[in-house]
PLY file of the C-alpha trace (Angstrom):
ply
format ascii 1.0
element vertex 267
property float x
property float y
property float z
element edge 266
property int vertex1
property int vertex2
end_header
0.00 0.00 0.00
0.99 3.61 -0.52
-1.21 4.94 2.26
-0.34 6.95 5.35
-3.15 7.87 7.74
-3.80 11.49 8.51
-3.35 10.61 12.18
0.16 9.33 11.40
0.93 12.57 9.53
-0.27 14.49 12.59
2.05 12.41 14.77
4.98 13.10 12.44
4.31 16.84 12.79
3.71 16.67 16.55
6.92 14.72 17.18
8.85 16.98 14.78
10.34 14.05 12.89
13.64 14.84 11.19
14.16 14.98 7.45
15.85 11.56 7.46
12.99 10.03 9.46
10.44 11.40 6.98
12.44 9.97 4.06
12.49 6.59 5.77
8.75 6.57 6.50
7.82 7.63 2.97
10.05 4.93 1.50
8.86 1.98 3.60
5.20 3.01 3.25
5.40 1.87 -0.37
5.95 -1.75 0.69
3.72 -2.13 3.74
1.01 -4.75 4.13
-2.58 -3.99 5.14
-1.37 -4.23 8.72
1.10 -1.39 8.10
4.04 -3.81 8.36
7.10 -3.99 6.12
9.13 -7.19 6.42
12.74 -7.92 5.43
13.95 -4.35 5.97
17.73 -4.33 5.53
20.10 -1.55 6.50
22.03 -1.75 3.22
18.89 -1.50 1.06
17.54 1.50 2.95
20.88 3.30 2.91
21.20 2.88 -0.87
17.57 3.81 -1.53
17.36 7.07 0.43
21.01 8.02 0.74
21.75 7.72 4.45
24.58 6.17 6.45
24.45 2.94 8.41
24.52 4.79 11.73
21.68 7.09 10.59
19.57 4.02 9.77
19.88 2.67 13.32
19.34 6.15 14.77
16.09 6.41 12.77
14.81 3.05 14.07
15.58 4.03 17.66
14.17 7.55 17.40
10.91 6.60 15.65
10.31 3.85 18.19
10.79 6.32 21.05
8.36 8.71 19.32
5.87 5.80 19.03
5.62 6.16 15.26
6.90 2.65 14.42
7.46 -0.72 16.06
10.55 -2.73 15.14
11.10 -6.47 15.49
14.29 -8.26 14.56
13.71 -11.13 12.09
16.96 -12.80 11.04
20.47 -11.43 11.09
20.46 -8.03 9.41
16.70 -7.94 8.71
13.90 -6.19 10.56
10.11 -6.10 10.53
8.92 -2.49 10.76
5.29 -1.59 11.52
3.96 1.95 11.09
1.73 2.28 14.15
-1.98 3.06 13.67
-1.63 2.65 9.90
-3.58 -0.59 9.37
-6.26 -0.86 6.65
-8.00 -4.12 7.48
-11.68 -3.27 7.09
-13.82 -1.13 4.81
-14.45 1.37 7.61
-10.70 2.04 7.80
-11.03 3.94 4.52
-13.84 6.18 5.80
-13.76 9.97 6.00
-13.13 9.89 9.72
-9.92 7.94 9.12
-8.55 9.63 6.03
-5.13 9.05 4.53
-2.72 10.50 1.99
-0.96 8.53 -0.71
2.83 8.27 -0.73
2.74 7.30 -4.41
3.51 10.83 -5.62
6.82 10.65 -7.49
8.16 13.90 -6.03
8.10 12.46 -2.49
10.85 10.03 -3.52
13.03 12.38 -5.59
16.45 13.55 -4.42
15.32 17.19 -4.72
12.57 16.61 -2.14
14.93 14.57 0.04
17.31 17.52 0.08
14.75 19.94 1.55
14.93 21.05 5.16
12.86 19.09 7.67
10.39 21.97 8.16
9.78 22.18 4.41
9.09 18.43 4.26
6.72 18.59 7.21
4.91 21.54 5.62
4.57 19.59 2.34
3.03 16.64 4.21
0.59 18.96 6.00
-0.42 20.55 2.69
-1.02 17.10 1.19
-3.03 16.17 4.28
-5.47 19.07 3.93
-5.68 18.72 0.15
-6.60 15.05 0.11
-10.19 14.39 -1.05
-10.41 18.02 -2.17
-10.87 18.49 -5.91
-10.09 22.18 -5.73
-7.52 24.35 -3.96
-7.16 25.04 -0.24
-6.77 28.45 1.38
-5.30 29.32 4.75
-4.04 32.43 6.53
-0.30 32.79 7.00
-0.62 32.47 10.77
-2.11 29.01 10.20
0.92 28.03 8.08
3.18 29.29 10.87
1.33 27.03 13.33
1.68 24.06 10.97
5.45 24.48 10.77
5.88 25.56 14.40
7.73 28.81 13.68
6.98 32.52 14.18
8.97 34.19 11.40
6.85 34.82 8.29
9.95 35.47 6.15
11.24 31.95 6.86
7.78 30.55 6.06
7.79 32.30 2.69
11.14 30.67 1.97
9.64 27.23 2.62
6.63 27.99 0.42
8.92 29.19 -2.36
10.83 25.90 -2.54
7.55 23.96 -2.44
6.32 25.77 -5.57
7.97 22.97 -7.54
5.30 20.60 -6.19
2.35 22.92 -5.45
0.72 25.79 -7.33
0.63 28.60 -4.75
-1.24 31.91 -5.07
-0.12 34.58 -2.62
-2.50 37.19 -1.16
-2.07 39.85 1.47
-3.17 37.86 4.52
-3.48 34.34 3.13
-2.45 32.07 0.31
-4.19 29.44 -1.79
-2.54 26.27 -3.03
-3.24 23.09 -4.96
-1.14 20.14 -6.06
0.87 20.72 -9.22
-0.18 18.17 -11.83
2.61 17.04 -14.14
2.61 14.94 -17.25
2.72 11.16 -16.68
6.15 9.57 -16.69
7.34 7.99 -19.93
7.84 4.67 -18.15
5.24 1.92 -18.41
2.22 2.73 -16.30
2.39 -0.45 -14.21
5.79 0.53 -12.84
4.11 3.10 -10.63
1.49 0.82 -9.15
1.47 -0.59 -5.64
1.53 -4.12 -7.06
4.65 -3.50 -9.13
6.60 -1.96 -6.25
5.54 -4.63 -3.80
6.42 -7.48 -6.20
9.78 -5.90 -7.03
10.53 -5.61 -3.31
9.51 -9.21 -2.55
11.25 -10.75 -5.58
14.51 -8.93 -4.93
14.42 -10.18 -1.32
13.93 -13.79 -2.49
16.87 -13.45 -4.90
19.07 -12.14 -2.10
17.92 -14.97 0.17
19.05 -17.61 -2.35
22.13 -15.54 -3.30
21.13 -15.14 -6.94
22.40 -12.37 -9.20
19.66 -10.54 -11.07
19.05 -7.43 -13.14
16.15 -5.02 -13.13
15.11 -6.40 -16.52
14.93 -9.93 -15.08
12.46 -8.80 -12.44
10.48 -6.70 -14.90
10.10 -9.67 -17.26
8.78 -11.80 -14.42
6.47 -9.13 -13.03
5.04 -8.53 -16.51
3.66 -12.09 -16.33
1.36 -10.99 -13.51
-0.59 -8.70 -15.83
-1.38 -11.71 -18.02
-3.09 -13.48 -15.10
-5.70 -11.32 -13.34
-7.00 -14.38 -11.46
-5.68 -14.44 -7.87
-5.19 -18.22 -7.86
-3.05 -18.04 -10.99
-1.01 -15.23 -9.50
-0.45 -17.27 -6.35
0.80 -20.18 -8.47
3.02 -17.75 -10.37
4.56 -16.55 -7.12
5.34 -20.07 -5.86
6.63 -21.09 -9.30
9.10 -18.21 -9.05
10.32 -19.39 -5.65
10.64 -22.98 -6.88
12.63 -22.18 -10.03
14.85 -19.67 -8.26
15.68 -22.06 -5.40
16.37 -25.02 -7.71
17.98 -23.41 -10.78
19.65 -20.52 -8.93
18.56 -18.12 -11.66
15.48 -16.23 -12.87
13.75 -17.89 -15.85
10.51 -16.02 -16.73
9.88 -18.24 -19.79
10.15 -21.42 -17.71
7.88 -19.99 -15.03
5.34 -19.07 -17.72
5.42 -22.61 -19.13
4.84 -24.09 -15.65
1.76 -21.94 -15.16
0.41 -22.84 -18.60
0.73 -26.55 -17.85
-0.95 -26.08 -14.47
0 1
1 2
2 3
3 4
4 5
5 6
6 7
7 8
8 9
9 10
10 11
11 12
12 13
13 14
14 15
15 16
16 17
17 18
18 19
19 20
20 21
21 22
22 23
23 24
24 25
25 26
26 27
27 28
28 29
29 30
30 31
31 32
32 33
33 34
34 35
35 36
36 37
37 38
38 39
39 40
40 41
41 42
42 43
43 44
44 45
45 46
46 47
47 48
48 49
49 50
50 51
51 52
52 53
53 54
54 55
55 56
56 57
57 58
58 59
59 60
60 61
61 62
62 63
63 64
64 65
65 66
66 67
67 68
68 69
69 70
70 71
71 72
72 73
73 74
74 75
75 76
76 77
77 78
78 79
79 80
80 81
81 82
82 83
83 84
84 85
85 86
86 87
87 88
88 89
89 90
90 91
91 92
92 93
93 94
94 95
95 96
96 97
97 98
98 99
99 100
100 101
101 102
102 103
103 104
104 105
105 106
106 107
107 108
108 109
109 110
110 111
111 112
112 113
113 114
114 115
115 116
116 117
117 118
118 119
119 120
120 121
121 122
122 123
123 124
124 125
125 126
126 127
127 128
128 129
129 130
130 131
131 132
132 133
133 134
134 135
135 136
136 137
137 138
138 139
139 140
140 141
141 142
142 143
143 144
144 145
145 146
146 147
147 148
148 149
149 150
150 151
151 152
152 153
153 154
154 155
155 156
156 157
157 158
158 159
159 160
160 161
161 162
162 163
163 164
164 165
165 166
166 167
167 168
168 169
169 170
170 171
171 172
172 173
173 174
174 175
175 176
176 177
177 178
178 179
179 180
180 181
181 182
182 183
183 184
184 185
185 186
186 187
187 188
188 189
189 190
190 191
191 192
192 193
193 194
194 195
195 196
196 197
197 198
198 199
199 200
200 201
201 202
202 203
203 204
204 205
205 206
206 207
207 208
208 209
209 210
210 211
211 212
212 213
213 214
214 215
215 216
216 217
217 218
218 219
219 220
220 221
221 222
222 223
223 224
224 225
225 226
226 227
227 228
228 229
229 230
230 231
231 232
232 233
233 234
234 235
235 236
236 237
237 238
238 239
239 240
240 241
241 242
242 243
243 244
244 245
245 246
246 247
247 248
248 249
249 250
250 251
251 252
252 253
253 254
254 255
255 256
256 257
257 258
258 259
259 260
260 261
261 262
262 263
263 264
264 265
265 266
C-alpha cells in the first residue's frame, strides 16, 4: 500500500520528525502490508535507496520507536520487521472519511530534490497534502495558520519554505493568506504499471527472495517476471506464479521467466 493515515501525519508533525525520518517513513510506506508492516527491511537496502549512512539508519529506528511512530522487530540477522503504528487498513471502515489518509505514491516524495529539503519544508509539504486530500479544488489558509503548521513565528522563513515547495504545489499569494493546490505534471514515460502498488511490492519481494538464495539478477529480469502478472488477473493463478518463481529460483539458482510461464500454462 501507498497509504499513510492522517493521524500518522499528525504524529509526524507533533513529534517533529527529522528529514531523514520522513524519508524513511515515505520509503517503507510503499511496501507495507494492510497491517502497516514492512518485512525484510535491511540496512544496506535503505541506505542505498534514500542516501543515508548505516549509523543514521539505526538512529532512525531508535528515534521513531521512542516517538511511538513505528514498532521494530528483529527477524533474522540483518533484517527487521517495521510496523507503522496506527496505519492498518483491514476493514472497509478504515477507509472512511473519519480515518482519512494520503498517498505516498507521488513521485516527487521520492526524488532527491525533495529529500534535500529542510525538515520543516518536508513537514509543511506533508501537511499541505493532508489538507488537500479528497479536495478536488484548492485550499486556502491564513499565513498564521501556516506558521502554526510548521511551528515557527517568522513569516519570512515561512515564505522561503513555500517558495521551494512551488515545484510541487501551485501557490497563489495574497495579502493575509495564500491558496494552493497540487501541481499536476505529465505522466512519466515509463510503463504505467511501474508506478502501481503491485509492481513496487512485487519488485521488493522478488529482490528479497533473490538475495535470500544468493542469486544475481538485473532489473530487466524482475520486470520480465512481473510482466507475467498482468497476463493473469485471477488471484489463484497469480499465487501459483509466485510459488513457481520461488521454486525455479531455489532449484535453478537463476530467474527464468519463460520457464515460469510454461509451468503456469501446464498447471
